[in-house]
N, C-alpha and C positions, 0 to 999 in steps of 0.2 A: 115379405113381399106384398102379401096384404097391404100394407103399413105404407109403403112407396104409392100403390096402386089408391088406395081410397086419399092419399095426399093428391097424386094428382087429379082426383074428381072435385078437389075444393074442400075435404073436410077440414077438421081444424084438429092439433092434437089432442085435444081433449075428447071429442066423438069418435076419434080412432083407438082412444085410450079407454073408453067404455065399451066399445064395440068389439074391440078386440081382448078386453078384460086382463087389461097389463096399465103399471102406473104411467102417468103421463113423464116424469125422464127418461123410464125405459124406451119410448115412443120417441121423445126429439133423440137422445144417444144413438138410437138406428137408423132415424130419418138424418140425422146432422153427419152418419157412417163412423160415429163414435167406438162403435162396436157389430162385430160382425156377426150374421145369424151362424147356430152350433158351435160357437165359438166364444165360452165364457172365461171373464178374465180373474186371471190368478191372482195370487197376493203375491210381494215376496217374500223367496223362500229363506225361513230365519236361519236355517242351516248352513248354506252357501259361506256367510262370514267366517263358520267354523273347519270350512270344508280343508282348508290347508294342512287344517294343526290336527284334525283329524285322519288325512292322508297322511302327515309325519308320524302321527301316534304311532298307525297302523304299520308303517313303512318300518320303524324301530321294534316295532313288538306285535309280527304277526296274528299271536292268541289271544293278545290282549281284548277280555271283557269288555261287551258291548257297554253293560252294565258299570264298567268303572269309569271305563271312557266316557259316559254320560255324565259321571259322578265330577268329572273333571270340568266338562265344557259349562256344566250349571254353573259352578263356580266361577266361568271365564265370563260370565253375562246371558247364557244361551238359555231362554224362554220357551220352549217350546216341550213337549209331555213327549215319553220314553217311547208310546210309540208311534210318534212324528219322528224320532229321532234313529230309529233305525230300520224304519223305510227309505229314508234318507241316504242313509247307509248301501242298503240296498240298490237304489235309483243309481247314487253315483258309482255305484262299484269301488268303494272305499277299501275295503279288507283284500288283504291280495290274497293268489290261488294258494294251497296248500293239501299238494299232492297223497299225503299219507293220510292227513286227517280226512279224506273224502274216502278214505278204503275199508273204515272201520264195517264189520258184520254187524247184522243185528243176533237175539240169540231169545230164544222163551224167558221168562221171568213168572215167577210165582208171584202171585199175593200175600202179601206177609199182615194180617191183623194187628195192631198194634193198641190196646186196651188204654183208654186214659190212668197215669198212673204207675203203668207195670214195669217200662223199659227206658234206662236211659243207656246210652250207646257209646264209648270212652274209644277215643284213639287216637296216637301219635301221629305227628306231620314232620317231617325232616324238613326244614326251610333252608334251602340250601344259599351258600355266600353270605351269610349275614354280616353286619358293617362289623369292622375289624376291633373295635375300643368296647364292642359288649364280650370279649374273649372269650367263645365259647366253642374256635374251632370252625371249624367246616359248615357246619348247620347246624341252627342254631332251633330250639322243640318246642310245637306248641301240644296242649294236648287240648283235645277239643270232645265236648261234651255237648250229647246234644238227643231231649226228649222224643223217643221214639210217637209217638201221638202226635201232639202239635208242631215238633220239627224247630222250638225253641233248640237254641246251643250257643253255649260261651264256649272261652276259650284263655287258658294261662301259658303263659311262656314258662317253661322251664330252664335249667342251666345242661340239667344231664337229664337220661330215662332208668335213673339206677329205682331203685323200689322206696329208698326216701323219699326223693322228687314228683315222681310217683304219685306219694302218698298227698305230700302237698300240694301237689297244683291240681289232684283229684279232688281235696277238700275244698279247694279254693272254689272248683269249680262247679260242687254240690252247693256252696251259699252264693254261688252270683245267679244261678237257678232256684234257689228258695227253698231248698228240702232236697230230698232222694226218694227214688221210686224204688219198687220192693226187689226190684231184678238190674244189677247192672251186666251190661254185653262188651266182651273187648275180642279182638282175635287173637291170634296165640301167642301173644308177647312175653320173652320168657319173664318179666320180673310178676306176670300174672299166673302161669301156669307151666307145664313143662310143655315144650312143643311139640316133643313126640306122642305124646297120648293126650294131651289136653286136661290133663288130671292139678286140680289147682295148687298153688305151692302151699305149706302153711303159714307160712311169712300172711301173703293175703289171704288166705282164710283168716284168718287172726282178723284183719283189715276188715275183713266182709262182715264178720261175725258181731266187731264193735259197732258197724252202720248200720247191723240189724238187716241185712240184705242176701240177695241171692246172685250168684257169680255165672253168667253164660259164658260161654266158649263158644267162639263161631268153630262150626265144620273147614275141616282143609280145604282151603281157595274154592271158601263159599264164601266173600267181599260182600256179594250185593244180600247178603244177609243182615248188614248194618251199615243199609244203602244211606238211611237217615244220617248218619255222621260222615259219611264218606261224601256226599250232597255239601254239608259244612265243610269237610276236608276242603274241598273246591273252591268254593266261596272265600272262606281264609286267605289261598291262596292268592286268589286269583284280585280278589275287589281292596284283598288288605295290604301281602307280602310283598307283589310285585312292585309295588309302588312305595314301598318304604326307604327313604333316605336315607345316605350314609350319617348323618349327624343326629341320627336320629337313639338316645337311648332306651334300656330297655323300658323303664317306667312308659315311657311317654310311644314308645312300639305297645306294650299294653293299654294305655288308653286310647289306643287307634282302634286295634282289635273290639276293645267293649263296644265303643261307638258303634262300630258297623253292624256287630253282635243285633244291642238296641233295634238299630234302625231296620236291620232284616225282621225285626218281629212284627212289623207292618206289611206282612207279605199277607195275602187273601189267599184262604181256601173255601171252599165250596165242602160244607157236610150238613147234607140230608136235603140239598135244595137252599142250604140259607147259605147266605154270605160272611164270613166271620175273618177276624185274622188272627193270624199266629200267636200275637200276644193273647188275646182274647180266651182262644185254645186251653194255654198251657197255663193261663188263671186260676181255669177251671180244672185243671188235671189236679186228684188227690194226691200228696207226696208228703211221705214221713218226714217227721221233725227230726232233723239232724244235733247229735252231741254236741255240749258247750263248746269241744276242744276236739281238735282232729285226733288221728291216730298215733300215739307217741313212737313214731319210729325217729331215727336217730340222722340227722344229716351231717355230712363231713363234707366240704369243699377246701380244696388249697385255695392258698392265698400268698400274696408276695407284699410282704411290709415296704410300705412305702417310707422317701426319706423324713416325713415329717412324723414317722412312729406309729403310722394307721393303716389300717387292713381292712378294705370295701367286703361287705356282704348286705346284698336286699336291697341296695339304693344306700345305704347309709356306710357312716365310717367309723372304727371302734379302736379305741389309743390299744398300743402296746407299752412296755419298757423302751426307752432309748437304746442304742448300741446292738438295735437288727431292721439297718437298711436294706434289702434286697434278700433278707431271708425267709427261707421257705416256712409258712405257719400252716397249722387246719384249725376253719372255724368247726365247731358243736354244737350246733344248737338242736335242742330234742322237739320236736313237733307240741305244743303246746303251752311248751315255758316257756315265761318271763324273760327268760337270760339267755345268755350262752357262752362256752370256754371261746379263750384263742389256746390251741399247744403246739409246742414245737414238733419237730421230725422225735425228740428223745422222749415226746411223751408227755414233757413237762407245760404245768399250765400256769402260763403267764398272766392271763387276764380272764377277768369275769366282769361283762359289762349287761345292765337291763337293756332288753332287743327292742329295738325302736322300731314303729309302723315300716313294714315295708315299702321301700320309695319314695321316704319323708324326706330324704336328701342333709341328717342330721349328721352332726360330728360329735360321736359319744366318746369323751375323755375323762379316763379315771384323775384325780387331782394330782393322787403321786407320781403318775405317769409325765403330766403337766409340770411339776416342781425339775424332777429328776431331767426333764426333756431340755430345758432351759438352764437346767445347771450345765448337763454336756455342753448345751452350744457356748454359754459362757465363759467355758473353760478352754477354749479352742481358739476364742478368740483373743490378739496381741492386740497390744496397745504400742508397742516400737511402731518407729517412725517408717515407711517402705524403703529397700533397697534401693541404693543409687545405682543405674544399668549403665553410667556410663564413666563409672572410676575406673582409670588404669590400674588393671593387678597383674603382672608378671607372674609367671611360673616361678613357685617355690622350692626352697632347695629340697625338701621332701620329692616337690614332682619330678623336681631333676636326676633325683637321686633312679628314683622308679624307671625314667626314661633310660637312665644308662644302664640299669639291668635289664632291661628289655632289651637294649642293644647287646647283651652278651660282654659287656665291660662293667671292670670292678669299681664303686662308686665310688667318684673325686680322680679318676685319672685323669690326666692333662691326655694333650695332642701327642705333646713328644712320648708317652710314656705305650701309645698305641702300638709304635714299632718294636719287636724280641727280636735285643743281638745275643749270642751267645760268646762273647770276648775267649771263652776257655778254649771252642775250636782255632781261631783266630794263632793263638799263644803255640798250639801244637803243632799249627804248621811252618810257623817262625823256627821253633828250634830242631824240626826234622832240614834248615834250608841250609842254617848254621852248622849242620852235623856233616852234609852231603860232604864225600871228596870232591875233589876240582880238577876237573879232565883239560891235558892241556892241547893247545889248539896248535895242529898240523900245519907247518908253513907252505904255502905250494912249491912243489918243485921237489921237496925232499922226500 
């Protein structure tokens, strides 16, 4: 209003701008009606082009994490920050309301100190509805290990949760973390301890002694005692597993969860008022050196022989002798050794191969198996001309004889022999008629 009043008094735009302490372009915009007092111009909302996509994704999956959705729209071209994105989700009320999720009740929780290098927390995550090509049944199995102090975590997919697969996955997680702490913490899983008492099993005690660590078991119904790995489980399930496509192989899925874990090392923490990342905290933790080889647990998995006489194991194919397509075999591998054995159900070893790197996609074939398979295939190949399917071929005498037998007739019987006549009966009747006395006929009137 002051600018308009001064303009009516004949002031120039430059003089008005100097008097009010504003830019000349601002004064000119107000005088020309391009701007309205107390209303700021807003830049176009960069979220609007992605609004329909976000609504559709959250309508399909109301519990999809905002961080997962943010990763998707960044790949689609969204240039805004994560905080701007979450504000837009709330402003446009994109996420559907879920009443059961808003009925949770709070509770008190103790603060648990985790000194650097003291504890790694392990836990299995059962991931439902895996791709059928994985052949692992109703659930895939992911072992997650998290450093309790820094929060760095790594995860490994396993075929099952038995003791050998636990040791294999645990060793792989430790090597991804770069070492081990002095203590491992588990819940009451049966492969680690006796669930009723919490006492560590002898087999797992041997593994812990091999790595030089202590084993800590959570008290019953105290899941928050290992809250660091529980949070990592949640992140892996929501930000990775929820969007895994059906066509992904196990090796590709493992690569995806590895990339997510590395990306989450960029999370920021405040330690004594200093801003640091999870990666910086983890790199500063004192870790124990791992043994050169994993604990020598014996791994056994069942497999079916393919028509090409190959058996799959950990992303590679290994040959067996020909003549076993569809047969059930067992692949045996002692962790740390450079070879494996393939055993039949009768416990006979049919093949021994050098172990290929996991997920390398190699075909490891014995030369003897290759030669034998080629000979077996060539022996089945015929050089005769193909059969003529339009040739007339009536029923053979043997087929006719068999047909007559099925009808209950003697072979070779004609149509005239199908009526049975006993001539002796007719002869006896004729004799009786010839020998019978004749009775004279009475004349009428006598």
